[in-house]
C-alpha positions in Angstrom: 17.6 0.2 3.7 17.6 3.9 4.3 14.9 6.0 5.8 14.4 9.6 4.6 12.1 12.0 6.5 10.2 12.7 9.7 7.3 10.3 9.9 5.5 11.9 12.7 6.5 15.4 11.7 5.6 15.1 8.0 3.2 12.2 8.1 5.3 10.1 5.8 8.9 8.7 5.3 10.6 7.5 2.1 12.1 4.1 2.7 14.8 3.4 0.1 15.6 0.0 -0.8 13.1 -1.7 1.5 13.3 -4.9 -0.4 15.9 -5.9 -3.2 15.1 -5.5 -6.7 15.5 -9.2 -7.5 12.9 -10.0 -4.8 10.4 -7.5 -6.4 11.1 -9.1 -9.8 10.4 -12.6 -8.4 7.3 -11.6 -6.7 5.9 -10.1 -9.9 6.9 -13.1 -11.9 5.3 -15.6 -9.6 2.1 -13.6 -9.1 1.9 -13.3 -12.9 2.3 -17.0 -13.3 -0.5 -17.5 -10.6 -2.7 -15.4 -12.6 -1.9 -17.3 -15.8 -2.6 -20.6 -14.1 -6.0 -19.5 -13.0 -6.9 -19.4 -16.7 -9.2 -16.4 -15.9 -9.0 -13.4 -18.2 -7.0 -10.7 -16.6 -10.1 -8.3 -16.9 -11.8 -10.4 -14.2 -9.3 -9.0 -11.7 -10.1 -5.4 -12.5 -11.8 -3.4 -9.7 -13.1 0.1 -9.7 -12.8 2.5 -6.7 -13.8 6.0 -6.0 -10.3 7.2 -6.2 -9.5 5.7 -9.5 -9.9 7.4 -12.9 -10.8 3.8 -14.2 -10.6 0.2 -13.1 -7.3 -1.2 -12.2 -5.9 -4.8 -11.9 -6.1 -5.7 -8.1 -5.3 -8.9 -6.2 -5.8 -9.2 -2.5 -3.8 -11.3 0.0 -6.8 -13.6 0.4 -6.5 -14.4 -3.2 -2.6 -14.7 -3.3 -1.3 -15.8 0.1 2.4 -14.8 -0.5 1.3 -11.3 0.2 0.5 -12.3 3.8 4.0 -13.2 4.2 5.1 -9.6 3.2 2.5 -8.1 5.5 3.1 -10.3 8.5 6.9 -10.5 8.0 7.3 -6.7 7.7 5.3 -6.1 10.9 8.4 -6.1 13.3 10.3 -3.7 10.8 7.2 -1.3 10.7 6.8 -1.5 14.4 10.4 -0.4 14.8 10.2 2.4 12.2 6.8 3.7 13.8 7.9 3.1 17.3 4.5 1.5 17.9 3.5 -2.1 18.5 1.6 -2.8 15.4 -0.8 -5.4 14.2 -1.5 -6.2 10.4 -4.8 -5.5 8.9 -4.7 -6.3 5.0 -2.7 -6.0 1.9 -3.3 -6.0 -1.9 -1.5 -5.6 -5.1 -2.5 -3.1 -7.9 -1.3 -2.5 -11.5 -2.0 0.9 -12.9 -1.9 1.5 -16.7 -0.5 4.3 -18.7 -2.2 7.5 -18.0 -3.9 6.3 -14.8 -4.2 8.6 -11.8 -5.2 8.0 -8.2 -7.2 11.0 -6.9 -6.4 12.6 -3.7 -8.1 10.8 -0.8 -7.6 9.4 2.9 -8.0 5.9 3.9 -10.3 3.9 6.1 -9.3 3.1 9.7 -7.6 -0.2 9.0 -4.9 1.9 7.2 -3.6 3.8 10.2 0.0 3.1 9.2 0.3 2.3 5.5 3.0 1.2 3.0 3.2 1.8 -0.7 5.8 -0.5 -2.1 6.9 -0.1 -5.7 7.5 -3.5 -7.4 8.0 -2.6 -11.0 7.7 -0.1 -14.0 7.4 -1.3 -17.5 9.4 1.5 -18.8 11.5 2.3 -15.9 9.9 5.7 -15.3 9.5 7.0 -11.8 5.9 7.7 -10.9 5.7 9.9 -7.8 3.7 9.3 -4.7 2.2 12.6 -3.6 1.0 13.4 0.2 -0.5 16.4 1.6 1.5 18.5 4.1 -1.3 19.1 6.6 -2.9 16.5 9.0 -6.5 16.1 8.5 -9.0 17.7 11.1 -12.0 16.2 9.3 -12.9 13.8 6.6 -12.8 15.3 3.1 -14.2 13.9 -0.1 -12.1 12.4 -3.0 -10.7 15.2 -5.0 -8.9 15.3 -8.4 -6.1 17.6 -7.1 -4.6 19.0 -3.9 -6.3 22.3 -4.8 -4.5 25.0 -2.9 -3.1 22.6 -0.3 0.6 22.1 0.0 1.9 18.6 -0.8 5.1 16.7 -1.2 5.9 14.4 -4.2 8.3 11.5 -3.8 10.0 9.4 -6.6 10.4 5.9 -5.9 12.7 3.3 -7.6 11.7 -0.4 -7.7 12.1 -1.8 -4.1 11.4 1.6 -2.4 8.4 2.4 -0.3 6.6 5.2 1.3 5.5 4.7 5.0 2.5 7.1 5.6 -0.4 7.8 7.9 -3.1 6.9 5.5 -6.1 7.8 7.7 -4.6 11.3 8.8 -3.0 12.5 5.5 -4.5 12.8 2.1 -2.5 11.3 -0.7 -2.6 10.0 -4.3 -0.9 10.1 -7.6 -2.5 12.9 -9.7 0.4 13.0 -12.2 -0.5 10.6 -15.0 1.4 7.4 -15.0 4.1 7.7 -17.7 4.7 3.9 -18.0 2.7 1.3 -19.8 2.1 -0.2 -16.6 3.3 0.1 -12.9 3.0 -2.4 -10.1 2.6 -1.7 -6.5 1.7 -3.5 -3.3 -0.2 -1.6 -0.4 0.3 -3.0 3.2 -1.6 -1.7 6.1 -1.4 -1.8 10.0 -2.9 -0.5 13.1 -1.5 0.5 16.5 -2.1 -2.5 18.9 -3.0 0.0 21.7 -4.8 2.5 19.4 -8.4 3.5 18.7 -8.4 1.2 15.5 -7.4 -1.9 17.2 -10.5 -3.8 16.1 -9.4 -3.4 12.5 -6.5 -6.0 13.2 -6.4 -8.8 10.6 -9.0 -6.6 8.7 -11.6 -7.2 11.4 -11.4 -11.1 11.2 -9.1 -12.0 14.0 -9.7 -15.5 15.3 -11.3 -15.5 18.8 -10.2 -17.6 21.7 -7.3 -19.9 21.7 -6.0 -22.4 19.2 -5.7 -25.9 20.2 -4.2 -29.0 18.5 -5.5 -32.5 19.6 -2.5 -34.7 18.7 -3.6 -37.7 20.4 
């Protein structure tokens, strides 16, 4: 794993080789098998969102628990990279189709520290992640381009990720997807001592203590 960039200086860092390619491949294979076993048409997993040009296939960790293994398991690594004690919030998987874009936007508070992980390209063509150069001073609406704002464009191989400050920097993929499909996982954390602490575990942290009666 190699880290490129100044996370706090630029709002993002490119993590080269966060996971091995065979792990990315196996995750995709097992997720597809799980979707096939559900017997539900793939169209039932399509969701629309304000920043999407058209609906995309999405699966959340509540639907596919192995994603929680990534989210929770990567927490110590992300804490080390951000130099903060982090708590996980939520994660999900998305497949974009050829020609898809993701409009320029910022994220909700649960995405204080975010990770976009590339899992696969059908045609092996890199699809860049794009992120604004300036930290937000106020909330802005979803826009189709960065307009006159400066931004960076980062190519990612399979297994690479972008660690970025999703609440504070606008980001997206305004260059159309050149692949028949591309697969990505999005994982999010908050600072345990920060202003968004209540978003930990997506606002559903179990209260009180856990007890086992083994008598």
